VOSE-332852 format. One line per 10 residues: number of its first residue (from 1); their letters; for each residue x, y, z of N, C-alpha, C, O. Coordinates in pm, whole numbers, plus 32768, in hexadecimal, padded with zeros to 4 digits. Layout:
// VOSE-332852
NUM = a = X,Y,Z,X,Y,Z,X,Y,Z,X,Y,Z; ...
//
This chain:
// VOSE-332852
1 = msglphthly = 6EDA,CACA,0A88,6EA0,CA8C,0AFD,6E0D,CA73,0AE7,6DD8,CA0F,0B17; 6DCD,CAC7,0AA5,6D3D,CAB7,0A85,6D20,CA40,0A26,6CB2,CA09,0A23; 6D8E,CA1B,09D4,6D6F,C9AE,0977,6D85,C924,09B6,6D6D,C8BE,0976; 6DB5,C921,0A38,6DC1,C8A0,0A7D,6D40,C868,0AAF,6CE4,C8B6,0ACA; 6D32,C7E6,0ABC,6CAD,C7AD,0AF7,6CA0,C7E8,0B83,6D01,C814,0BC1; 6C27,C7E5,0BB1,6BFE,C81A,0C37,6C4D,C7D8,0C9F,6C7B,C817,0CFE; 6C5E,C755,0C8C,6C9C,C703,0CFC,6D2C,C727,0D0D,6D61,C71D,0D7B; 6D6D,C751,0CA4,6DFB,C778,0CAE,6E18,C7EC,0D08,6E87,C7FF,0D3A; 6DB2,C837,0D19,6DBC,C8B2,0D74,6DDA,C887,0E04,6E03,C8DB,0E55; 6DC6,C803,0E29,6DD4,C7D6,0EB0,6E48,C76F,0EB1,6E47,C711,0F00
11 = asglfqvpws = 6EAA,C782,0E5C,6F14,C723,0E4C,6F80,C736,0EB2,6FD5,C6DE,0EC1; 6F83,C7A4,0EFA,6FF0,C7BE,0F58,6FB7,C7E8,0FDC,6F49,C81F,0FE1; 7001,C7CF,104A,6FD1,C7E6,10D2,6F7C,C772,1105,6F56,C718,10BB; 6F60,C77A,1183,6F16,C715,11CB,6E8B,C746,11E8,6E77,C7BC,1206; 6E22,C6E6,11DD,6D93,C701,11F2,6D64,C76E,1195,6D2E,C7D5,11BE; 6D7C,C752,1111,6D55,C7AB,10AA,6CDC,C774,1055,6CAC,C7B6,0FF8; 6CB0,C700,1076,6C3F,C6C7,102D,6BC0,C714,104C,6B9E,C72B,10C0; 6B7B,C73A,0FE4,6AFB,C78A,0FFA,6A8F,C72B,1031,6A3A,C6FB,0FE6; 6A94,C710,10B6,6A3C,C6AD,10F0,69A6,C6D0,10E7,6950,C678,10E3; 6988,C759,10E3,68FE,C782,10D0,68C2,C742,104B,684A,C725,1045
21 = dyrgdlvdal = 6912,C72F,0FE9,68E4,C700,0F67,68BA,C666,0F7A,686B,C630,0F2C; 68F0,C628,0FE1,68DB,C599,0FE3,6888,C573,1069,6876,C4FE,108A; 6859,C5DB,10AE,680E,C5BC,112C,679A,C563,1114,6788,C502,115D; 6744,C581,10AD,66D3,C528,1092,66FC,C49E,106F,66BB,C43F,109B; 6766,C48B,1020,678A,C3FE,0FF8,67C7,C3B4,107B,67B4,C33B,108C; 680C,C3FC,10D0,6841,C3BE,1144,67C3,C393,11A6,67C5,C328,11E3; 6767,C3E3,11AF,66ED,C3C2,1207,66AE,C348,11C4,668E,C2E8,120A; 669A,C346,1144,665A,C2C9,1106,66B6,C249,1122,6684,C1DD,1141; 673A,C25B,1115,6794,C1EC,112A,678C,C1BF,11BA,6791,C148,11DA; 6780,C224,1211,677B,C1FB,12A1,66F9,C1B0,12BF,66FA,C14E,130A
31 = grtvsytvvs = 668B,C1DC,1288,6610,C192,1299,6619,C109,125C,65E8,C0A7,1293; 6656,C102,11ED,6668,C07B,11A8,66BB,C026,1204,6697,BFB2,1217; 6721,C051,123B,6779,C001,129A,6728,BFCC,1315,6737,BF5A,1340; 66D1,C029,1348,6679,BFFA,13BE,661F,BF9A,138F,660B,BF38,13D7; 65DD,BFA6,1317,6585,BF46,12E4,65BE,BEBF,12D3,6582,BE5B,12FA; 663A,BEBB,1296,667D,BE33,128C,6695,BDFA,1313,667A,BD84,1328; 66C4,BE44,136C,66DD,BE15,13FF,665A,BDDD,143F,6658,BD6B,146D; 65F0,BE2B,1441,6578,BDF9,1485,653C,BD80,1444,651F,BD1E,1489; 6528,BD82,13C5,64ED,BD13,137D,6545,BC99,1389,6512,BC2C,13A2; 65C7,BCA7,1378,6624,BC38,1381,6629,BC00,140C,662A,BB86,141E
41 = fcgavllgla = 662B,BC54,146A,6640,BC25,14FC,65BC,BBD7,1520,65C4,BB68,1555; 6549,BC0D,1506,64CF,BBC9,1529,64CB,BB3E,14DD,64A5,BAD9,1519; 64F0,BB38,145E,64EC,BAC1,1414,6556,BA58,145C,6536,B9E3,1471; 65CB,BA89,147B,6638,BA39,14AD,6609,B9FD,1539,6627,B989,1557; 65C0,BA4A,158C,6596,BA1F,160B,6535,B9AB,15FB,653E,B945,1640; 64D8,B9BC,159D,6466,B957,158C,64AA,B8DA,1554,6494,B86B,1584; 64FD,B8ED,14EE,6540,B875,14B3,65A0,B82D,1518,65A5,B7B2,151C; 65EE,B881,156B,6645,B84F,15C9,6601,B807,1635,6637,B7A4,1667; 6586,B835,1661,6541,B7ED,16C4,650D,B75E,1694,650E,B6FA,16DC; 64DD,B760,160B,64AC,B6EA,15D7,6522,B681,15C9,650C,B60A,15DE
51 = valsrlsgaw = 659C,B6AE,15A6,6609,B657,159D,6635,B629,1624,665D,B5B6,1633; 662F,B67B,1686,6657,B656,1716,65F8,B5EA,1745,661F,B583,177C; 6576,B607,172C,6518,B595,1757,652B,B520,1711,6519,B4B5,174B; 654F,B526,1692,6566,B4AB,1647,65E1,B461,167D,65E0,B3E6,1687; 6644,B4A7,169E,66BD,B46C,16DF,669A,B423,1763,66DC,B3C3,178B; 6639,B451,179E,6611,B41E,182B,65A5,B3B6,1813,657E,B375,1874; 6573,B3A1,179C,64FD,B34A,1786,652A,B2B3,179C,659F,B28C,1790; 64C4,B268,17BD,64DF,B1D5,17CB,64EE,B18C,1745,651F,B11B,1742; 64C5,B1CA,16D9,64CB,B186,1656,6553,B19C,161B,657B,B20F,1605; 659B,B131,1601,6623,B13B,15D1,6636,B17B,1548,669C,B1BA,152E
61 = plravaavyt = 65CE,B169,14EB,65D7,B1B1,1463,65D5,B248,1473,661C,B28E,142B; 6588,B27B,14CE,657C,B309,14E9,6602,B334,1525,6634,B39C,14FC; 663C,B2ED,157E,66BD,B312,15C4,6727,B319,1558,6772,B379,154E; 672A,B2AA,1503,6793,B2AD,1492,678B,B31D,143B,67F1,B35D,1422; 6719,B33F,1407,6707,B3AA,13AD,6731,B42A,13E7,6778,B47A,13AA; 6701,B43F,1465,671F,B4C0,14AB,67B7,B4CE,14C7,67EE,B53B,14C5; 67F7,B458,14E4,688B,B460,14FE,68D5,B47C,147F,6937,B4C6,1483; 68AD,B446,140D,68EA,B45B,138D,68DF,B4EE,136C,6941,B52F,1348; 6863,B522,1378,684D,B5B2,1357,68A4,B60C,13AB,68DB,B66C,1376; 68B2,B5F2,142B,68FE,B645,1486,6991,B640,145D,69D1,B6A8,144F
71 = evfknvplla = 69C7,B5C9,144B,6A51,B5BC,1425,6A74,B5FE,13A4,6ADC,B63F,1397; 6A1C,B5EC,1341,6A35,B626,12BE,6A42,B6BC,12C4,6AA4,B6F8,1298; 69DB,B6F5,12FC,69CD,B791,12F5,6A29,B7D0,1362,6A42,B848,135A; 6A5C,B785,13C5,6ABA,B7BA,141F,6B43,B7C5,13E6,6B98,B812,1415; 6B58,B770,1378,6BE6,B761,1348,6BF2,B78E,12B5,6C57,B776,1273; 6B84,B7D4,1282,6B91,B818,11FA,6B89,B8AA,1216,6B36,B8D7,1264; 6BE3,B8F8,11D3,6BE3,B98A,11EC,6B64,B9C9,11BB,6B25,B99A,115C; 6B3D,BA37,1200,6AC3,BA7A,11DF,6AC3,BAB5,1152,6A5C,BABC,110F; 6B3F,BAE1,1125,6B47,BB1C,10A6,6B2C,BAB3,1036,6AEF,BAD3,0FD0; 6B5A,BA39,104A,6B3A,B9CC,0FEE,6AA8,B9AE,0FEC,6A72,B98F,0F82
81 = iifltyfgla = 6A62,B9B5,105F,69D7,B995,1065,6986,BA02,101B,6921,B9E3,0FDC; 69B3,BA84,1023,697A,BAF3,0FD8,6984,BADF,0F47,6925,BAF5,0EFC; 69F7,BAB7,0F1D,6A09,BA9A,0E8B,69BE,BA27,0E5A,698D,BA2D,0DE9; 69AF,B9BE,0EA2,695C,B942,0E84,68CA,B970,0E79,6883,B94A,0E1B; 689D,B9BE,0ED8,680C,B9E6,0ED8,67E3,BA43,0E68,677A,BA33,0E2A; 683E,BAA8,0E4F,681C,BB02,0DEC,6848,BADB,0D61,67F9,BAE7,0D03; 68BC,BAAD,0D50,68EC,BA88,0CC8,68D6,B9EC,0CA5,68B5,B9C5,0C35; 68ED,B99B,0D12,68E0,B90B,0CF2,6850,B8E3,0CDF,6835,B896,0C82; 67F6,B90F,0D2A,6769,B8EF,0D13,6735,B926,0C90,66E3,B8E7,0C4E; 6767,B99F,0C69,6741,B9DA,0BEC,676A,B981,0B71,6722,B971,0B0F
91 = sagirldvfs = 67E0,B94C,0B82,680D,B8F3,0B0E,67C2,B873,0B08,67C5,B82E,0AA2; 677B,B84F,0B77,672C,B7D0,0B7F,669E,B7F0,0B5A,6646,B79A,0B5D; 6686,B875,0B33,65F3,B899,0B15,659F,B8D1,0B7A,652B,B8F4,0B62; 65DE,B8DB,0BFC,6593,B911,0C6D,65C8,B9A3,0C81,6636,B9B5,0CB5; 6580,BA04,0C5B,65AE,BA95,0C5E,6572,BAD6,0CCD,64F7,BADC,0CD3; 65BD,BB0C,0D2A,658F,BB59,0DA0,65C0,BBE2,0D96,662F,BBFD,0D67; 6569,BC3D,0DC3,6596,BCC9,0DC8,65FD,BCDE,0E28,6613,BC84,0E78; 6643,BD50,0E2C,66BA,BD60,0E81,668B,BD5A,0F11,66D0,BD1F,0F64; 661C,BD94,0F31,65F2,BD94,0FC5,65D4,BD0C,0FF1,6603,BCE6,105D; 6589,BCBA,0FA7,656A,BC33,0FC7,65E8,BBDF,0FD5,65F5,BB97,1037
101 = agclslivfy = 6649,BBE8,0F70,66BB,BB9D,0F7C,6712,BBBF,0FEC,674C,BB67,102B; 671C,BC3F,1008,676F,BC77,107A,6739,BC3B,10FB,6783,BC00,114A; 66BC,BC4C,110F,667C,BC17,118F,6686,BB80,1198,66A6,BB4E,1204; 666D,BB35,112E,6676,BAAA,112F,6704,BA7B,1157,6713,BA21,11A8; 6769,BAB9,111E,67EF,BA98,113E,680D,BAB0,11D4,6843,BA58,1218; 67E9,BB28,1206,67FC,BB3A,1299,67B4,BADF,12F4,67E5,BAB3,135C; 6735,BAC2,12C5,66E4,BA66,131C,6724,B9DD,132A,673A,B9AD,139A; 6743,B99E,12B9,6771,B913,12B7,6805,B912,1304,6829,B8AE,1343; 684E,B97C,12FB,68CE,B982,1335,68C4,B98A,13C6,68F9,B935,140D; 687F,B9F3,13F9,687B,BA09,148A,681E,B9A8,14D4,682C,B999,154D
111 = aaylseifra = 67C0,B966,148D,6768,B903,14D2,67BE,B890,14FD,679B,B84E,155F; 6832,B872,14B8,687D,B800,14E1,68BB,B826,156A,68B8,B7D2,15C4; 68F2,B89A,157E,692C,B8C3,15F8,68C0,B8D5,1666,68D4,B8AE,16D9; 6858,B90A,1643,67F0,B924,16A4,67B1,B898,16DD,6790,B889,1752; 67A7,B836,167A,6779,B7B1,16A6,67D5,B77A,1711,67A4,B740,1772; 6859,B788,1706,68B1,B758,176D,68A1,B79C,17F2,68A7,B75C,185B; 688D,B820,17ED,6873,B86A,1863,67F7,B843,18A3,67F8,B830,191D; 6782,B833,185A,66FE,B806,1887,6706,B77B,18BE,66CA,B760,1926; 674C,B71F,187F,6752,B69A,18AC,679B,B68F,1937,6770,B648,1991; 6807,B6D7,1941,6851,B6DC,19BF,67F7,B712,1A32,67F7,B6E3,1AA3
121 = aisgvhggqt = 67A7,B77D,1A07,6756,B7BF,1A76,66E7,B762,1A9C,66CA,B754,1B13; 66A3,B71E,1A3C,6638,B6C9,1A64,666C,B651,1AB4,6631,B62A,1B18; 66DF,B617,1A85,671C,B5AB,1AD3,6747,B5D2,1B62,674D,B580,1BBE; 6767,B65B,1B70,6795,B687,1BE9,6721,B698,1C56,673E,B6AD,1CCC; 66A2,B690,1C2D,663E,B694,1C8F,662F,B611,1CD7,661F,B5A9,1C97; 6635,B615,1D59,663F,B593,1DA9,65C3,B53B,1D8E,6551,B568,1D85; 65E2,B4BF,1D81,6574,B45E,1D64,6505,B459,1DD2,6494,B434,1DB4; 6521,B47D,1E49,64C2,B47F,1EB3,644B,B4E3,1E94,63DA,B4D4,1EC1; 6473,B54D,1E41,6403,B5AB,1E1A,6394,B564,1DCB,631C,B573,1DE2; 63C9,B516,1D6C,6367,B4C2,1D1A,6319,B467,1D6F,629F,B461,1D63
131 = eagealgigr = 635D,B41C,1DCA,6312,B3C3,1E23,62AC,B40A,1E7C,623F,B3D6,1E95; 62D2,B482,1EAC,6279,B4C7,1F02,61F6,B4EA,1EA7,6185,B4DA,1ED5; 620C,B515,1E2C,6198,B52D,1DD1,6145,B4BA,1DBC,60CB,B4C5,1DC4; 617C,B44A,1DA3,6135,B3CF,1D93,60E6,B3A4,1E0D,6079,B36A,1E03; 6120,B3C1,1E83,60DC,B39B,1EFC,6060,B3F5,1F19,6003,B3D0,1F60; 6067,B46B,1EDF,5FF4,B4CC,1EE8,5F8B,B4AB,1E80,5F1E,B4E5,1E81; 5FAB,B44D,1E23,5F46,B42C,1DBF,5F49,B482,1D3F,5EEB,B482,1CF0; 5FBE,B4CF,1D2D,5FC1,B522,1CBB,5FF6,B4CD,1C41,604F,B47A,1C4E; 5FBC,B4E7,1BD3,5FE4,B4A2,1B52,606D,B4C2,1B2D,60A7,B51B,1B6A; 60A7,B481,1ACD,612D,B48B,1A9B,613C,B51A,1A5E,619E,B561,1A78
141 = agiflhvvlp = 60DB,B53E,1A11,60E1,B5CA,19CD,60E1,B62B,1A3C,6136,B684,1A3B; 6089,B624,1A9C,6081,B683,1B0D,6101,B68B,1B5C,612D,B6F9,1B7E; 613B,B61E,1B78,61B6,B618,1BBD,6223,B65F,1B6F,626F,B6AC,1BA9; 622C,B64A,1AEE,628E,B68D,1A9F,6280,B726,1A9B,62E0,B772,1AAE; 6205,B74D,1A82,61E2,B7DD,1A6E,61E6,B82B,1AF7,620F,B89F,1AF9; 61BC,B7ED,1B65,61AC,B841,1BE5,621D,B816,1C4D,6232,B858,1CB3; 6261,B7AA,1C2F,62C1,B789,1C9C,634F,B789,1C60,63A9,B7CE,1C91; 635E,B73F,1BF9,63F1,B738,1BB9,6417,B7A8,1B65,6489,B7D5,1B6F; 63BD,B7DE,1B0C,63E0,B845,1ABA,640A,B8C7,1B05,6472,B900,1AE8; 63B5,B8F3,1B66,63E8,B975,1BA9,646F,B969,1BE5,64C1,B9C5,1BDD
151 = qavrlalpgt = 6487,B8F9,1C21,6514,B8E8,1C5D,6583,B8DA,1BF3,65F3,B908,1C06; 6560,B89A,1B86,65C3,B88D,1B15,65DC,B910,1AD3,664B,B926,1AA4; 6578,B96C,1ACA,6586,B9EF,1A95,65F5,BA39,1AE7,664C,BA7B,1AAF; 65EB,BA2A,1B6D,6651,BA78,1BBE,66DF,BA41,1BA2,6742,BA8A,1B9A; 66E2,B9BF,1B93,676C,B97E,1B7F,67A1,B9A7,1AF2,681A,B9B9,1ADF; 6744,B9B6,1A91,676D,B9C8,1A07,6789,BA58,19E3,67C7,BA77,197E; 6755,BAB3,1A3E,6756,BB46,1A1A,67E1,BB7E,19FA,67F0,BBC1,1994; 6849,BB62,1A4F,68CD,BB9F,1A2F,68F9,BB7E,19A1,6917,BBD6,1951; 68FC,BAF9,1983,692A,BAC6,18FB,68D9,BAFC,1894,6910,BB26,182E; 6858,BB01,18A3,6801,BB37,183E,680F,BBCA,1828,6806,BBF9,17B7
161 = stmlvdllks = 6826,BC12,188E,6848,BCA2,1881,68C9,BCBE,1823,68D0,BD14,17CC; 692B,BC65,1849,69A7,BC6B,17FD,6988,BC54,1764,69B8,BC9E,170E; 693C,BBEF,1748,691C,BBC9,16BF,68D0,BC3E,1674,68E2,BC55,15FD; 687C,BC84,16C2,682F,BCEF,1685,6887,BD5E,1658,6873,BD93,15EA; 68E7,BD84,16A6,6945,BDF0,1687,699D,BDC8,1618,69BC,BE18,15C0; 69C9,BD4A,161B,6A22,BD0F,15B1,69D8,BD12,1528,6A12,BD37,14C2; 6956,BCE8,152B,690B,BCE5,14B3,68F1,BD67,147A,68E5,BD75,1400; 68E5,BDD0,14D3,68DF,BE62,1499,695A,BE89,1458,6952,BECF,13F3; 69CF,BE63,1487,6A53,BE83,1449,6A5B,BE37,13C8,6A8A,BE6B,1363; 6A2E,BDBD,13CB,6A3C,BD66,1355,69ED,BD8D,12DC,6A07,BD5D,126E
171 = tsllvtvsaa = 6988,BDEA,12F1,693A,BE1E,1282,699A,BE69,121F,6979,BE7B,11AA; 6A0B,BE91,124D,6A6B,BED5,11FC,6A9E,BE7B,1187,6AC0,BEAC,111B; 6AA2,BDFD,11A2,6ACF,BDA2,1138,6A6D,BD99,10C0,6A91,BD65,1056; 69F3,BDCB,10D0,6997,BDCE,1064,69BB,BE35,0FF9,697A,BE40,0F91; 6A26,BE82,1019,6A58,BEDF,0FAC,6A7F,BE94,0F2C,6A7A,BECA,0EBE; 6AA5,BE16,0F3F,6AD3,BDC2,0ECE,6A5F,BDA4,0E69,6A7B,BD7A,0DF8; 69E2,BDB8,0E8F,6970,BDA9,0E35,6920,BE2A,0E28,68AC,BE2E,0DFF; 6968,BE95,0E50,692D,BF23,0E37,689F,BF25,0E7F,6838,BF3E,0E40; 68A1,BF0C,0F04,6822,BEF8,0F46,67EF,BF88,0F7A,678F,BF8A,0FC7; 6825,BFF5,0F55,67F5,C07C,0F7C,67F8,C095,100E,67AC,C0E8,103F
181 = elmsegrlit = 684A,C052,1056,685B,C06B,10E5,68CA,C0C9,10F7,68FB,C0FF,1093; 68FC,C0E3,117A,6952,C149,1190,69DA,C140,1141,6A0C,C1A4,110C; 6A11,C0C8,113E,6A96,C0B0,1101,6A87,C0C8,1062,6AE1,C0FD,1020; 6A15,C09E,102D,6A01,C0AC,0F9E,69F9,C144,0F7D,6A2C,C173,0F17; 69B8,C189,0FD5,69AB,C21C,0FBE,6A2D,C25C,0FCF,6A4B,C2BC,0F88; 6A82,C22B,102F,6B0E,C264,103F,6B5A,C249,0FC3,6BA7,C29F,0F98; 6B4C,C1D6,0F83,6B98,C1C0,0F0B,6B73,C21C,0E97,6BC9,C24F,0E4F; 6AED,C22F,0E89,6ABD,C28D,0E20,6AEF,C320,0E3B,6B10,C367,0DDC; 6AF5,C34B,0EBA,6B22,C3D2,0EDE,6BBD,C3DE,0EB8,6BED,C43F,0E7E; 6C01,C370,0EDF,6C93,C36B,0EC5,6CAD,C377,0E29,6D07,C3BD,0DFB
191 = satfralevy = 6C55,C32C,0DDA,6C67,C333,0D49,6C4D,C3B8,0D15,6C87,C3DF,0CAF; 6BF5,C405,0D59,6BDA,C489,0D1D,6C3A,C4F3,0D51,6C55,C554,0D09; 6C6E,C4E6,0DC5,6CBE,C554,0E05,6D57,C52C,0E0E,6DAA,C584,0E22; 6D7C,C4AF,0E00,6E0D,C488,0E03,6E44,C4A0,0E8F,6EBD,C4B3,0E9E; 6DEF,C4A0,0EF5,6E16,C4C7,0F80,6E05,C447,0FD8,6DB5,C448,1036; 6E51,C3D8,0FBA,6E36,C358,0FF9,6E44,C362,109A,6DF3,C330,10E8; 6EB8,C3A9,10C1,6ECF,C3AD,1155,6E64,C3ED,119F,6E35,C3B9,1204; 6E37,C468,116B,6DCD,C4B3,11AC,6D47,C46D,11AB,6CFC,C46B,120C; 6D2C,C430,112F,6CA7,C3EB,1126,6C9B,C37D,1187,6C3B,C374,11D3; 6D0A,C31F,1184,6CFF,C2A9,11D9,6D0D,C2C5,1268,6CDA,C276,12B7
201 = lvisalyfal = 6D4F,C333,1295,6D4F,C35E,1316,6CBD,C383,1343,6C96,C362,13B3; 6C74,C3C2,12F1,6BF1,C3EA,1310,6B9C,C374,1318,6B50,C367,1377; 6BA5,C31A,12B8,6B56,C299,12B5,6B73,C249,1334,6B17,C20F,136E; 6BE7,C245,135D,6C15,C1F9,13D5,6BD5,C23A,144C,6BA1,C1F4,14A2; 6BD6,C2BE,1454,6B95,C303,14BC,6AFF,C2EE,14CF,6AC7,C2E8,153D; 6AC3,C2E2,1456,6A2E,C2BD,1450,6A17,C23A,148A,69BC,C228,14DA; 6A6B,C1D4,1462,6A5D,C14B,1495,6A70,C151,1533,6A28,C111,157F; 6AD3,C19D,155C,6AE5,C1A6,15F0,6A71,C1DF,1634,6A47,C1B0,169E; 6A3A,C24C,15F5,69C9,C28A,1632,694E,C22E,1636,68F4,C246,1687; 6946,C1C3,15E1,68DC,C163,15EC,68FF,C0FA,1651,68AC,C0D8,16A6
211 = cyplsqllll = 6974,C0C6,164B,6998,C04D,1697,69B1,C064,172C,698B,C013,1780; 69F4,C0D8,174B,6A14,C0FC,17D6,6993,C10B,1830,6985,C0C7,1895; 693B,C162,1809,68BA,C16F,1857,6873,C0F3,1860,6839,C0D5,18C9; 6872,C0A5,17FA,6822,C021,17FA,6861,BFC2,1856,681B,BF7A,189E; 68E7,BFBE,1857,692D,BF62,18B2,6914,BF8D,1941,68FD,BF36,1994; 6917,C010,1964,6901,C03A,19E6,6873,C020,1A12,685B,BFFE,1A85; 6815,C031,19B8,6782,C013,19DF,6772,BF7A,19FD,672B,BF55,1A5A; 67B5,BF24,19AD,67AE,BEA0,19C3,67F1,BE75,1A4A,67C9,BE14,1A8B; 6856,BEC0,1A6E,68A1,BEA5,1AEB,6840,BEC8,1B60,6836,BE80,1BC3; 67F9,BF3B,1B4E,679D,BF5E,1BB8,672E,BEFB,1BC4,6704,BEDC,1C33
221 = lergvragvp = 66FD,BEC7,1B53,669A,BE62,1B59,66CD,BDE0,1B9E,6686,BDA2,1BED; 6742,BDBD,1B7F,6781,BD45,1BBF,6785,BD5E,1C58,675D,BD05,1CA2; 67B1,BDCB,1C86,67BC,BDE6,1D11,6734,BDE5,1D4F,6722,BDAE,1DBC; 66D2,BE22,1D0F,6650,BE1A,1D3F,6618,BD97,1D4F,65DA,BD7A,1DB5; 662B,BD42,1CED,65FB,BCB1,1CF4,6642,BC6A,1D5D,6605,BC18,1DA1; 66C3,BC83,1D71,670F,BC3F,1DD5,66D8,BC69,1E5C,66D5,BC19,1EBA; 66AC,BCE5,1E67,6677,BD11,1EE2,65E4,BCE3,1F05,65AC,BD00,1F6E; 65AC,BC98,1EA1,6523,BC63,1EB7,64BB,BCAD,1E75,6446,BC91,1E92; 64D7,BD10,1E18,6469,BD5E,1DDA,6422,BD01,1D78,6463,BCC5,1D22; 63A4,BCF4,1D84,6354,BCA1,1D20,6359,BCD1,1C95,6357,BD49,1C7B
231 = lspgrrrrvr = 6360,BC74,1C3B,6372,BC9D,1BAA,62F2,BCBE,1B63,62EE,BD1C,1B14; 6288,BC72,1B7F,6210,BC83,1B3D,61A7,BCE7,1B85,61A8,BCED,1C00; 614D,BD33,1B3D,60F1,BD7C,1B8D,6094,BD39,1BE5,6068,BD73,1C48; 606F,BCB8,1BC7,601A,BC64,1C1E,6060,BC44,1C97,6026,BC4D,1D03; 60E2,BC1D,1C8E,612E,BBFB,1D08,6138,BC7E,1D5C,6122,BC7B,1DD5; 615A,BCEF,1D1D,6161,BD6F,1D6D,60DE,BD89,1DBB,60E1,BDB2,1E2F; 6069,BD70,1D76,5FE7,BD85,1DC3,5FDA,BD28,1E31,5FAA,BD51,1E9B; 6003,BCA8,1E24,5FFA,BC46,1E8B,6056,BC69,1F03,6031,BC54,1F76; 60CD,BC9E,1EE4,6129,BCC2,1F4A,60FA,BD36,1F9B,610C,BD3A,2015; 60BC,BD99,1F56,6088,BE0A,1F9B,6010,BDDE,1FF6,6002,BE0B,2068
241 = aarvllatdl = 5FC1,BD89,1FC0,5F55,BD57,2011,5F7D,BD0C,208F,5F43,BD16,20FB; 5FEC,BCBB,2074,601B,BC6F,20E6,6056,BCC5,2150,604E,BCA7,21C7; 609A,BD3E,2121,60D5,BD9E,2182,6065,BDE2,21D3,606E,BDF2,224C; 6000,BE08,218C,5F87,BE4F,21CE,5F51,BDE7,2231,5F38,BE0E,22A3; 5F3D,BD69,2213,5F07,BD05,2270,5F65,BCF8,22E3,5F37,BCF8,2355; 5FE3,BCEF,22CE,6046,BCDB,2335,6046,BD55,2398,604E,BD46,2412; 603B,BDCF,235A,6038,BE4C,23B2,5FBE,BE46,2400,5FC8,BE63,2477; 5F47,BE24,23CF,5ED2,BE19,2418,5ED8,BDB5,248B,5EA2,BDD3,24F6; 5F15,BD42,2479,5F22,BCE0,24DC,5F80,BD18,2546,5F68,BD07,25BD; 5FED,BD5D,251B,6048,BD93,2582,6001,BDFA,25D8,6012,BDF9,2652
251 = dainvrkeva = 5FB2,BE53,259B,5F69,BEBB,25E9,5F09,BE6F,264B,5F02,BE93,26C0; 5EC2,BE09,261B,5E6F,BDC1,2677,5EB8,BD89,26E8,5E85,BD8D,2758; 5F2E,BD54,26D3,5F7A,BD15,273F,5FA4,BD85,27A6,5F9B,BD75,2820; 5FD2,BDF6,276A,5FFA,BE62,27C0,5F8C,BE97,2813,5FA0,BEB9,2888; 5F15,BEA0,27D9,5E9F,BEC6,282B,5E7F,BE70,2896,5E5E,BE9F,2903; 5E87,BDE7,287F,5E71,BD83,28E3,5ED4,BD90,2954,5EB1,BD8A,29C9; 5F52,BDA3,292D,5FBF,BDB5,2995,5F9A,BE27,29EA,5FA5,BE1D,2A64; 5F6F,BE97,29B2,5F59,BF10,29FE,5EE6,BEF4,2A5D,5EED,BF1F,2AD0; 5E7B,BEAE,2A32,5E0C,BE93,2A81,5E2E,BE35,2AF2,5DFD,BE44,2B62; 5E85,BDD3,2AD2,5EAF,BD70,2B3E,5F0B,BDB7,2B9D,5F10,BD92,2C12
261 = g = 5F56,BE1F,2B72,5FB1,BE5A,2BCC,5F6C,BEBA,2C27,5FAD,BEF8,2C7C
//
């Protein structure tokens, strides 16, 4: 028995993997997964917004390029994009490290879907809002930033939240390029312990522990926004100031009524 490899000691029974030996590696992999998610989602939001605005632009070349981009990346599998970014670009002389290639793949893929969500949200804001802004003498940029965008964010939030959770789960596909995220670490532990069922059950549980709380927090955010909670700190300050002013006016009205009575 002593002549067998250490990993063979855990060859029978369930939950026999020495997880304490891999705790540090799992924590690093978890952090790497979160990093991929945050960087890729921020990039996808920015690119998706640019594509959405291009689709709504009055210049037909911009609309055409944005439409082609959207249709291409909506209809190509993410796994193929990962391979093209990491292996394909390398064969063309453009070598990206694993993190850059992984984030770029996720960005260009999810930006296509987010652009459609943003385009629908922006188009869903009633045209009268823009006309009202113009009547007040607000410039086009001001109308978009202060009138259209806040309302579009509320409309886009449910779909965007879904994309964020989906992107987090899709980081598992980066195992194909050994990206050192959770699924890659699971594969390494499986190779060392030969306990595939146990290892991938634990990895799945870790993904659930990430995705479920995130989805619930996003759901609470959606409900708050639907209830009229301001999104930005500046708007929250203005709402608080308006409430204080309204309360002061109501107190003054009540005082006048008491005096008149």
